[in-house]
C-alpha positions as CSV (number, residue, x, y, z in Angstrom):
1,M,15.5,-10.6,-5.4
2,T,13.3,-8.0,-7.1
3,A,10.3,-6.2,-5.6
4,A,7.0,-7.7,-6.4
5,T,4.4,-5.6,-8.2
6,K,1.3,-5.6,-5.9
7,I,-2.1,-5.5,-7.6
8,E,-5.1,-4.3,-5.6
9,R,-8.1,-6.7,-5.7
10,S,-10.5,-4.4,-7.5
11,G,-11.9,-4.3,-11.1
12,P,-10.1,-1.0,-11.9
13,A,-6.7,-2.2,-10.6
14,I,-6.9,-5.6,-12.3
15,R,-7.9,-3.8,-15.6
16,A,-5.0,-1.4,-15.3
17,A,-2.5,-4.1,-14.6
18,L,-3.7,-6.4,-17.4
19,G,-4.0,-3.4,-19.8
20,E,-0.3,-2.7,-19.2
21,V,1.1,-6.3,-19.3
22,S,-1.5,-8.4,-21.2
23,P,-4.0,-6.3,-23.3
24,G,-5.6,-9.4,-24.8
25,E,-6.4,-10.8,-21.4
26,C,-7.6,-7.4,-20.3
27,A,-10.4,-7.5,-22.8
28,Q,-11.3,-11.0,-21.7
29,F,-11.3,-9.9,-18.0
30,E,-13.6,-6.9,-18.9
31,A,-16.1,-9.2,-20.7
32,E,-16.2,-11.8,-17.9
33,L,-16.5,-9.2,-15.2
34,S,-19.3,-7.4,-17.1
35,A,-21.2,-10.6,-17.5
36,A,-20.8,-11.5,-13.8
37,L,-21.9,-8.0,-12.7
38,A,-25.0,-8.3,-14.9
39,Q,-25.7,-11.7,-13.3
40,A,-25.1,-10.2,-9.9
41,S,-27.5,-7.4,-10.7
42,A,-30.2,-9.7,-11.8
43,E,-29.8,-12.2,-8.9
44,L,-28.8,-9.7,-6.2
45,D,-25.8,-12.0,-5.5
46,L,-22.2,-10.7,-5.7
47,A,-20.7,-14.2,-5.7
48,P,-20.3,-14.4,-9.5
49,A,-18.4,-11.1,-9.6
50,E,-16.3,-12.1,-6.6
51,E,-15.3,-15.3,-8.3
52,V,-14.2,-13.4,-11.5
53,L,-12.2,-10.9,-9.4
54,D,-10.5,-13.7,-7.5
55,R,-9.5,-15.6,-10.6
56,W,-8.3,-12.5,-12.5
57,W,-6.5,-11.0,-9.6
58,G,-4.3,-14.0,-9.5
59,I,-3.7,-13.9,-13.2
60,A,-2.9,-10.2,-13.1
61,A,-0.4,-10.7,-10.3
62,I,1.3,-13.5,-12.2
63,R,1.5,-11.5,-15.4
64,A,2.9,-8.5,-13.6
65,N,5.5,-10.6,-11.8
66,P,6.9,-13.1,-14.3
67,L,9.3,-15.8,-13.2
68,T,13.0,-14.9,-13.2
69,T,15.4,-16.9,-15.3
70,A,16.5,-18.8,-12.2
71,E,12.9,-19.6,-11.3
72,R,12.1,-20.8,-14.8
73,E,15.2,-23.1,-14.6
74,Q,14.1,-24.4,-11.2
75,V,10.7,-25.3,-12.6
76,A,12.3,-27.0,-15.6
77,R,14.5,-29.1,-13.3
78,A,11.5,-30.0,-11.1
79,R,9.5,-31.1,-14.1
80,G,12.5,-33.3,-14.9
81,G,12.4,-34.8,-11.4
82,D,15.3,-32.8,-9.9
83,F,13.9,-31.1,-6.7
84,T,17.3,-30.0,-5.5
85,G,17.1,-26.5,-3.9
86,L,13.4,-26.7,-3.2
87,W,12.0,-26.5,0.3
88,E,9.7,-28.9,2.1
89,R,8.5,-29.7,5.6
90,D,9.9,-32.7,7.4
91,E,7.9,-34.9,9.7
92,A,8.4,-32.5,12.6
93,G,7.1,-29.6,10.5
94,N,10.4,-27.9,10.1
95,W,11.4,-26.5,6.7
96,I,14.3,-28.3,5.0
97,Q,16.0,-27.6,1.7
98,L,16.3,-30.6,-0.7
């Protein structure tokens, strides 16, 4: 298992992460956050900016921590209907491996 790259939930941290791993998306993030901050300034409501940060924080974390080959293979198997190796809860709430 590899160590996950943690991304702080802030505009500068998200911008830095995206700038490193996905420059095209970085520009999109900057544009969306700028628009949300302008709206927040006009309406005195930070909700639009918070929504943009929430969405892009997740995207930055995914881009900074791509799936391993084994994880990609597991996803492909699951898409084909083979859930062997995945975990789920049984009726009692215990985790069981399929």
